[in-house]
Backbone as JSON, one array per atom type, in Angstrom:
{
  "sequence": "XXXXXXXXXXXXXXXXXXXXXXXXXXXXXXXXXXXXXXXXXXXXXXXXXXXXXXXXXXXXXXXXXXXXXXXXXXXXXXXXXXXXXXXXXXXXXXXXXXXXXXXXXXXXXXXXXXXXXXXXXXXXXXXXXXXXXXXXXXXXXXXXXXXXXXXXXXXXXXXXXXXXXXXXXXXXXXXXXXXXXXXXXXXXXXXXX",
  "N": [[25.9, 26.92, -85.15], [23.97, 25.75, -82.53], [20.92, 24.49, -81.53], [19.37, 25.16, -78.4], [17.51, 23.54, -76.03], [15.47, 23.64, -73.24], [14.19, 21.89, -70.43], [11.79, 23.12, -68.6], [10.3, 25.71, -66.52], [8.7, 28.9, -66.43], [10.02, 32.24, -67.12], [12.72, 32.82, -69.42], [16.16, 33.63, -68.79], [17.55, 36.94, -69.28], [18.76, 37.36, -72.56], [18.8, 34.68, -73.04], [18.12, 32.49, -75.47], [17.01, 30.04, -75.67], [14.64, 27.43, -76.21], [11.82, 26.41, -74.32], [10.63, 23.38, -73.04], [7.58, 22.74, -71.7], [7.09, 22.11, -68.21], [4.96, 20.08, -66.35], [4.06, 21.52, -63.87], [1.87, 22.24, -62.16], [0.31, 19.93, -62.34], [1.99, 18.11, -61.08], [1.97, 18.93, -58.36], [-0.77, 18.57, -57.86], [-1.01, 15.8, -58.15], [0.66, 14.9, -56.09], [-0.79, 15.87, -53.82], [-3.24, 14.55, -54.24], [-2.47, 11.86, -53.98], [-1.76, 11.74, -51.26], [-4.23, 12.49, -50.03], [-5.88, 10.41, -50.91], [-4.9, 8.42, -49.33], [-5.9, 9.06, -46.88], [-5.01, 11.42, -45.7], [-5.77, 14.6, -44.8], [-5.04, 17.1, -43.98], [-2.74, 19.08, -45.19], [0.67, 20.01, -45.96], [3.08, 22.02, -47.7], [6.37, 21.76, -48.55], [9.06, 23.73, -49.39], [12.05, 24.77, -51.19], [14.14, 27.64, -50.49], [15.49, 28.74, -52.59], [15.72, 31.13, -55.04], [15.99, 30.75, -57.8], [14.48, 28.56, -58.36], [11.87, 29.34, -58.2], [9.72, 29.49, -60.27], [9.08, 26.76, -60.73], [8.53, 25.91, -58.11], [6.33, 27.57, -57.44], [4.4, 26.67, -59.27], [4.07, 23.95, -58.52], [3.2, 24.26, -55.87], [0.8, 25.63, -56.37], [-0.7, 23.62, -57.59], [-1.08, 21.8, -55.44], [-2.47, 23.48, -53.68], [-4.79, 24.14, -55.21], [-5.91, 21.59, -55.51], [-6.6, 20.97, -52.86], [-8.46, 23.06, -52.35], [-10.5, 22.48, -54.2], [-11.6, 20.27, -53.04], [-12.62, 21.08, -50.68], [-10.88, 21.19, -48.53], [-8.7, 22.42, -45.92], [-6.52, 25.17, -46.75], [-3.21, 24.33, -47.86], [-0.47, 24.25, -45.55], [2.27, 26.35, -45.92], [5.68, 25.96, -46.18], [8.97, 27.14, -46.04], [12.34, 26.37, -46.6], [15.85, 26.72, -45.96], [19.02, 25.95, -47.57], [20.02, 23.82, -45.98], [17.93, 22.13, -45.49], [15.01, 20.41, -44.19], [14.11, 20.91, -40.77], [14.05, 19.24, -37.58], [12.53, 20.64, -35.77], [10.79, 22.21, -37.38], [9.34, 20.18, -38.6], [8.18, 18.93, -36.37], [6.54, 21.04, -35.52], [4.7, 21.11, -37.63], [3.38, 18.63, -37.3], [2.32, 19.0, -34.73], [0.53, 21.0, -35.37], [-1.42, 19.63, -36.65], [-0.97, 18.7, -39.23], [-0.92, 16.04, -41.48], [0.04, 15.11, -43.85], [2.7, 15.63, -46.08], [3.69, 17.4, -48.81], [6.48, 17.5, -50.68], [8.86, 19.59, -52.28], [10.94, 18.33, -53.84], [12.7, 15.16, -54.17], [15.26, 15.28, -53.0], [15.0, 17.23, -50.99], [12.98, 15.95, -49.6], [14.37, 13.78, -48.54], [15.76, 15.06, -46.53], [13.65, 15.6, -44.86], [12.94, 13.05, -43.99], [15.22, 12.46, -42.46], [15.04, 14.5, -40.54], [12.65, 13.76, -39.32], [13.4, 11.37, -38.15], [15.3, 12.35, -36.3], [13.58, 13.84, -34.69], [12.14, 11.88, -33.57], [9.78, 11.07, -34.84], [7.4, 9.1, -36.52], [7.34, 7.91, -39.86], [5.12, 6.68, -42.08], [3.43, 7.19, -39.92], [3.28, 9.43, -38.03], [3.48, 11.58, -39.79], [2.93, 11.71, -43.25], [4.93, 11.49, -46.23], [5.67, 12.78, -49.43], [7.65, 12.98, -52.28], [9.28, 14.34, -55.23], [10.68, 13.4, -58.31], [11.85, 10.88, -58.23], [14.43, 9.9, -57.34], [17.21, 7.64, -57.16], [18.16, 7.1, -54.51], [15.92, 7.32, -52.9], [14.52, 4.92, -52.77], [15.93, 3.44, -50.98], [15.77, 4.48, -48.48], [14.56, 4.63, -45.04], [11.44, 4.88, -43.94], [11.04, 3.6, -47.34], [10.89, 6.16, -49.83], [7.95, 7.62, -51.06], [7.2, 8.87, -54.26], [6.93, 11.17, -57.06], [7.3, 10.42, -60.39], [8.64, 11.43, -63.52], [7.61, 10.66, -66.77], [10.0, 9.78, -68.76], [10.33, 9.08, -71.47], [8.33, 10.42, -72.93], [8.98, 13.08, -72.36], [11.57, 13.23, -73.44], [10.97, 12.84, -76.16], [9.54, 15.19, -76.67], [11.52, 17.15, -76.25], [13.34, 16.45, -78.28], [11.7, 16.95, -80.49], [11.46, 19.76, -80.3], [14.13, 20.53, -80.78], [14.57, 19.55, -83.39], [12.7, 21.1, -84.81], [13.84, 23.62, -84.31], [16.09, 23.44, -85.84], [15.02, 23.73, -88.29], [13.93, 21.62, -89.58], [11.46, 19.2, -90.63], [9.27, 18.42, -88.05], [8.63, 15.44, -86.29], [5.4, 13.96, -85.75], [4.04, 13.94, -82.51], [3.28, 11.21, -80.36], [1.65, 11.67, -78.18], [-0.46, 14.28, -77.33], [-0.81, 15.43, -74.97], [0.3, 16.39, -71.63], [3.57, 15.49, -70.31], [3.63, 12.25, -68.94], [2.94, 11.57, -65.53], [4.03, 9.58, -62.9], [3.18, 7.79, -60.01], [5.33, 6.55, -57.65], [4.7, 4.38, -55.49], [5.64, 3.97, -52.26], [6.59, 3.19, -48.91], [6.45, 5.64, -47.45], [4.12, 7.06, -47.48], [1.99, 5.48, -46.69]],
  "CA": [[24.8, 27.21, -84.26], [23.32, 24.56, -81.98], [19.74, 24.9, -80.77], [19.34, 24.72, -77.02], [16.16, 23.35, -75.52], [15.48, 23.33, -71.81], [12.97, 21.4, -69.82], [11.66, 24.04, -67.48], [9.12, 26.54, -66.35], [9.0, 30.29, -66.15], [10.69, 33.01, -68.16], [14.15, 32.62, -69.6], [17.02, 34.73, -68.35], [17.85, 37.87, -70.38], [19.76, 36.86, -73.49], [18.64, 33.23, -73.21], [17.2, 32.28, -76.59], [16.64, 28.64, -75.72], [13.21, 27.15, -76.17], [11.52, 25.6, -73.15], [9.59, 22.37, -73.06], [6.92, 23.0, -70.42], [7.02, 21.11, -67.14], [3.61, 20.11, -65.8], [4.25, 21.77, -62.44], [0.59, 22.17, -61.46], [-0.08, 18.52, -62.29], [2.84, 17.45, -60.09], [1.4, 19.24, -57.05], [-2.09, 17.93, -57.75], [-0.81, 14.37, -57.96], [1.16, 14.73, -54.73], [-1.91, 16.06, -52.89], [-4.2, 13.47, -54.46], [-1.94, 10.63, -53.41], [-1.88, 11.83, -49.8], [-5.64, 12.49, -49.66], [-6.36, 9.04, -51.14], [-4.45, 7.6, -48.19], [-6.52, 9.53, -45.66], [-4.39, 12.64, -45.15], [-6.59, 15.73, -45.25], [-4.39, 18.37, -43.58], [-1.48, 18.98, -45.92], [1.64, 21.11, -46.0], [3.98, 22.0, -48.86], [7.71, 22.16, -48.13], [9.76, 24.22, -50.58], [13.34, 25.41, -50.96], [14.16, 29.1, -50.57], [16.26, 29.11, -53.78], [14.94, 31.97, -55.95], [16.07, 30.21, -59.15], [13.48, 27.5, -58.49], [10.54, 29.92, -57.95], [8.65, 29.09, -61.2], [8.69, 25.37, -60.46], [7.94, 25.88, -56.76], [5.0, 28.19, -57.48], [3.5, 25.78, -59.99], [3.77, 22.77, -57.7], [2.35, 24.69, -54.75], [-0.52, 25.95, -56.9], [-1.41, 22.35, -57.78], [-1.49, 21.31, -54.12], [-3.46, 24.43, -53.17], [-6.04, 23.96, -55.96], [-6.47, 20.28, -55.18], [-7.23, 21.1, -51.54], [-9.62, 23.95, -52.47], [-11.56, 21.77, -54.93], [-12.17, 19.23, -52.17], [-13.08, 21.7, -49.45], [-9.9, 21.01, -47.47], [-7.99, 23.65, -45.53], [-5.36, 25.44, -47.61], [-2.0, 23.7, -47.32], [0.52, 25.07, -44.84], [3.42, 26.55, -46.81], [6.92, 26.03, -45.41], [10.16, 27.39, -46.86], [13.56, 26.02, -45.88], [17.12, 27.07, -46.59], [19.78, 24.85, -48.16], [20.26, 22.69, -45.08], [16.79, 21.23, -45.54], [14.01, 20.45, -43.13], [14.6, 20.71, -39.41], [13.13, 18.48, -36.75], [11.63, 21.62, -35.16], [9.77, 22.52, -38.39], [8.51, 18.99, -38.77], [7.41, 18.77, -35.13], [5.51, 22.08, -35.53], [3.68, 20.64, -38.57], [2.61, 17.55, -36.66], [1.57, 19.61, -33.63], [-0.55, 21.8, -35.96], [-2.4, 18.74, -37.26], [-0.61, 18.28, -40.59], [-0.65, 14.6, -41.55], [0.64, 14.8, -45.14], [3.66, 16.65, -46.51], [4.11, 17.42, -50.21], [7.82, 18.1, -50.66], [9.24, 20.07, -53.61], [11.63, 17.27, -54.58], [13.18, 14.05, -53.35], [16.42, 15.69, -52.19], [14.46, 17.88, -49.81], [12.22, 14.92, -48.87], [15.32, 12.99, -47.75], [16.04, 15.82, -45.31], [12.47, 15.42, -44.01], [13.06, 11.74, -43.34], [16.26, 12.59, -41.44], [14.49, 15.34, -39.47], [11.65, 12.96, -38.6], [14.16, 10.44, -37.31], [15.87, 13.13, -35.19], [12.48, 14.27, -33.82], [11.47, 10.66, -33.13], [8.47, 11.0, -35.48], [7.36, 7.99, -37.47], [6.87, 8.17, -41.21], [4.07, 7.67, -42.24], [2.54, 7.23, -38.75], [3.09, 10.8, -37.54], [3.28, 12.43, -40.97], [3.27, 11.04, -44.51], [5.81, 12.33, -47.04], [5.78, 12.44, -50.85], [8.58, 13.85, -52.99], [9.19, 14.42, -56.7], [11.87, 13.15, -59.14], [12.19, 9.45, -58.22], [15.87, 9.69, -57.29], [17.49, 6.28, -56.71], [18.34, 6.98, -53.06], [14.63, 7.26, -52.25], [14.05, 3.54, -52.55], [16.76, 2.81, -49.95], [15.58, 5.12, -47.18], [13.68, 3.9, -44.13], [10.85, 4.01, -44.95], [11.28, 4.02, -48.72], [10.2, 7.39, -50.16], [6.96, 7.7, -52.14], [7.64, 9.98, -55.1], [6.34, 11.36, -58.38], [8.31, 10.25, -61.44], [8.28, 11.93, -64.84], [7.76, 9.67, -67.84], [11.09, 10.38, -69.53], [10.19, 8.86, -72.92], [7.52, 11.51, -73.47], [9.75, 14.31, -72.23], [12.65, 13.15, -74.43], [10.38, 13.05, -77.49], [9.21, 16.61, -76.8], [12.77, 17.9, -76.4], [13.83, 16.15, -79.63], [10.81, 17.67, -81.4], [11.85, 21.19, -80.26], [15.45, 20.68, -81.42], [14.38, 19.33, -84.82], [12.04, 22.31, -85.33], [14.79, 24.73, -84.25], [17.02, 23.25, -86.96], [14.28, 23.99, -89.52], [13.54, 20.35, -90.19], [10.09, 18.84, -90.26], [9.21, 17.74, -86.75], [7.72, 14.29, -86.3], [4.21, 14.09, -84.91], [4.19, 13.28, -81.22], [2.22, 10.26, -80.06], [0.75, 12.21, -77.17], [-0.57, 15.74, -77.35], [-0.96, 15.87, -73.58], [1.48, 16.66, -70.83], [4.33, 14.3, -69.98], [2.95, 11.44, -67.93], [3.49, 11.53, -64.19], [3.8, 8.27, -62.31], [3.42, 7.72, -58.57], [6.08, 5.38, -57.2], [4.22, 4.19, -54.12], [6.51, 3.29, -51.32], [5.98, 3.22, -47.59], [6.45, 6.91, -46.73], [2.77, 7.61, -47.48], [1.12, 4.62, -45.89]],
  "C": [[24.15, 25.9, -83.82], [22.1, 25.02, -81.19], [19.79, 24.35, -79.35], [17.88, 24.65, -76.59], [16.27, 22.97, -74.07], [14.14, 22.74, -71.42], [12.78, 22.26, -68.6], [10.37, 24.8, -67.47], [9.57, 27.97, -66.12], [9.78, 30.94, -67.27], [12.18, 32.66, -68.24], [14.91, 33.83, -69.08], [17.26, 35.66, -69.53], [18.97, 37.32, -71.26], [19.68, 35.36, -73.74], [17.63, 33.0, -74.33], [16.82, 30.81, -76.73], [15.12, 28.5, -75.65], [12.95, 26.21, -75.0], [10.41, 24.61, -73.45], [8.9, 22.48, -71.71], [6.94, 21.8, -69.48], [5.62, 21.2, -66.53], [3.62, 20.34, -64.29], [2.96, 21.67, -61.64], [0.15, 20.71, -61.29], [0.73, 17.75, -61.26], [2.26, 17.68, -58.69], [0.06, 18.58, -56.82], [-1.94, 16.43, -57.48], [-0.25, 14.07, -56.58], [0.01, 14.81, -53.73], [-2.92, 14.91, -53.02], [-3.75, 12.16, -53.87], [-2.09, 10.63, -51.89], [-3.35, 11.75, -49.36], [-6.24, 11.1, -49.85], [-5.99, 8.12, -49.98], [-4.91, 8.17, -46.85], [-5.95, 10.78, -45.03], [-5.12, 13.86, -45.69], [-6.06, 17.09, -44.79], [-2.98, 18.31, -44.13], [-0.61, 20.22, -45.72], [2.49, 20.93, -47.25], [5.32, 22.55, -48.4], [8.52, 22.5, -49.37], [11.12, 24.79, -50.22], [13.25, 26.91, -51.14], [14.87, 29.6, -51.83], [15.4, 29.87, -54.8], [14.94, 31.43, -57.38], [14.99, 29.15, -59.41], [12.04, 28.02, -58.39], [9.48, 29.46, -58.94], [8.16, 27.66, -60.96], [7.99, 25.25, -59.12], [6.51, 26.41, -56.81], [3.99, 27.29, -58.18], [3.1, 24.56, -59.17], [2.88, 23.13, -56.52], [0.93, 24.97, -55.22], [-1.34, 24.68, -57.12], [-1.91, 21.77, -56.47], [-2.62, 22.18, -53.59], [-4.81, 24.24, -53.87], [-6.7, 22.64, -55.63], [-7.21, 20.36, -53.85], [-8.51, 21.95, -51.63], [-10.79, 23.24, -53.15], [-12.26, 20.72, -54.07], [-12.63, 19.78, -50.82], [-12.16, 21.48, -48.26], [-9.28, 22.36, -47.1], [-6.85, 23.9, -46.52], [-4.11, 24.79, -47.01], [-1.12, 24.72, -46.59], [1.72, 25.17, -45.77], [4.66, 26.79, -45.97], [8.09, 26.22, -46.36], [11.39, 27.1, -46.03], [14.78, 26.45, -46.68], [17.82, 25.81, -47.08], [19.93, 23.62, -47.27], [19.1, 21.71, -45.06], [15.89, 21.37, -44.33], [14.65, 20.23, -41.77], [13.58, 19.91, -38.62], [12.13, 19.41, -36.07], [10.48, 21.97, -36.11], [8.8, 21.36, -38.53], [7.63, 18.76, -37.55], [6.26, 19.79, -35.08], [4.37, 21.68, -36.48], [2.77, 19.61, -37.91], [1.76, 18.13, -35.53], [0.4, 20.45, -34.14], [-1.58, 20.95, -36.72], [-2.12, 18.32, -38.68], [-0.29, 16.79, -40.56], [0.0, 14.2, -42.87], [1.5, 15.94, -45.63], [4.05, 16.43, -47.97], [5.44, 18.16, -50.24], [8.24, 18.41, -52.09], [9.97, 19.01, -54.43], [12.16, 16.22, -53.61], [14.39, 14.42, -52.49], [15.96, 16.32, -50.88], [13.67, 16.88, -48.95], [13.16, 14.04, -48.04], [15.69, 13.72, -46.46], [14.87, 15.73, -44.34], [12.56, 14.09, -43.28], [14.11, 11.78, -42.23], [15.75, 13.41, -40.25], [13.46, 14.58, -38.65], [12.34, 11.97, -37.67], [14.72, 11.17, -36.08], [14.8, 13.56, -34.19], [11.7, 13.09, -33.24], [10.01, 10.61, -33.61], [8.48, 9.84, -36.46], [6.79, 8.46, -38.8], [6.34, 6.83, -41.71], [3.14, 7.82, -41.03], [2.25, 8.62, -38.25], [2.79, 11.76, -38.68], [3.74, 11.66, -42.21], [4.05, 12.02, -45.39], [5.8, 11.83, -48.48], [6.68, 13.47, -51.52], [8.3, 13.87, -54.48], [10.58, 14.15, -57.26], [12.3, 11.7, -59.16], [13.7, 9.22, -58.24], [16.15, 8.29, -56.72], [17.6, 6.12, -55.2], [17.01, 6.82, -52.32], [14.13, 5.86, -51.96], [14.82, 2.85, -51.43], [16.62, 3.47, -48.58], [14.66, 4.27, -46.31], [12.7, 4.88, -43.5], [11.2, 4.49, -46.36], [10.36, 5.18, -49.1], [9.21, 7.22, -51.31], [7.28, 8.96, -52.94], [6.84, 10.05, -56.39], [7.47, 11.27, -59.4], [7.77, 10.83, -62.75], [8.53, 10.82, -65.85], [8.76, 10.23, -68.85], [10.99, 10.15, -71.03], [9.41, 10.0, -73.57], [8.29, 12.82, -73.45], [10.87, 14.34, -73.27], [12.13, 13.4, -75.84], [10.05, 14.52, -77.7], [10.47, 17.45, -77.0], [13.33, 17.68, -77.8], [13.0, 16.92, -80.67], [11.19, 19.14, -81.46], [13.18, 21.41, -80.98], [15.32, 20.54, -82.93], [13.73, 20.55, -85.47], [13.0, 23.5, -85.35], [15.81, 24.65, -85.38], [16.34, 23.47, -88.32], [13.88, 22.73, -90.25], [12.1, 20.03, -89.82], [10.09, 18.0, -88.98], [8.23, 16.58, -86.85], [6.51, 14.57, -85.4], [4.45, 13.33, -83.61], [3.01, 12.36, -80.98], [1.19, 10.85, -79.11], [0.74, 13.72, -77.24], [-0.65, 16.3, -75.95], [0.37, 16.15, -72.92], [2.28, 15.37, -70.64], [3.65, 13.56, -68.83], [3.7, 11.49, -66.6], [3.1, 10.2, -63.57], [4.1, 8.33, -60.82], [4.18, 6.43, -58.29], [5.72, 5.2, -55.72], [5.23, 3.38, -53.32], [5.94, 3.56, -49.94], [5.92, 4.56, -46.89], [5.09, 7.6, -46.74], [1.83, 6.75, -46.66], [0.78, 3.36, -46.61]]
}
């Protein structure tokens, strides 16, 4: 028997007895929104994938963006859902025409499609609309402009996963240095401003 630990959010599938290390989904959305607002963007949108398997993560991230806006008296974020192909230049143009200046994107893969759509629509990033992703994928630093993103502090996450596995094996689990959520780090690049 090998214990399985997942880093995730939401309920497990039927028959899945793995233990989940919580993902700070709300904090991710809040940090995305906060980064954009700090740079002067007060009309935000949230771009999410339509993939049902990602719903728990999507809902948590959107909730963070939504709450951040509400707490500051900003309009609720526009919510946009896209299929596998990613963002279209038409969707992006509609956002800009509706006054959106900052776009919180579910992850960096989807954010890369936003950068491509902006190029196709002849919109400047961050001039026409600022973009922030999540996951700090390597390709993000090589885009034009380089993608601003939220990175997870993997040392903390790894320690939590190890702690869950050790406990599942019935061994004494070491005390964790941090009782809080895994640290989130903003990798500021030029796609925000």
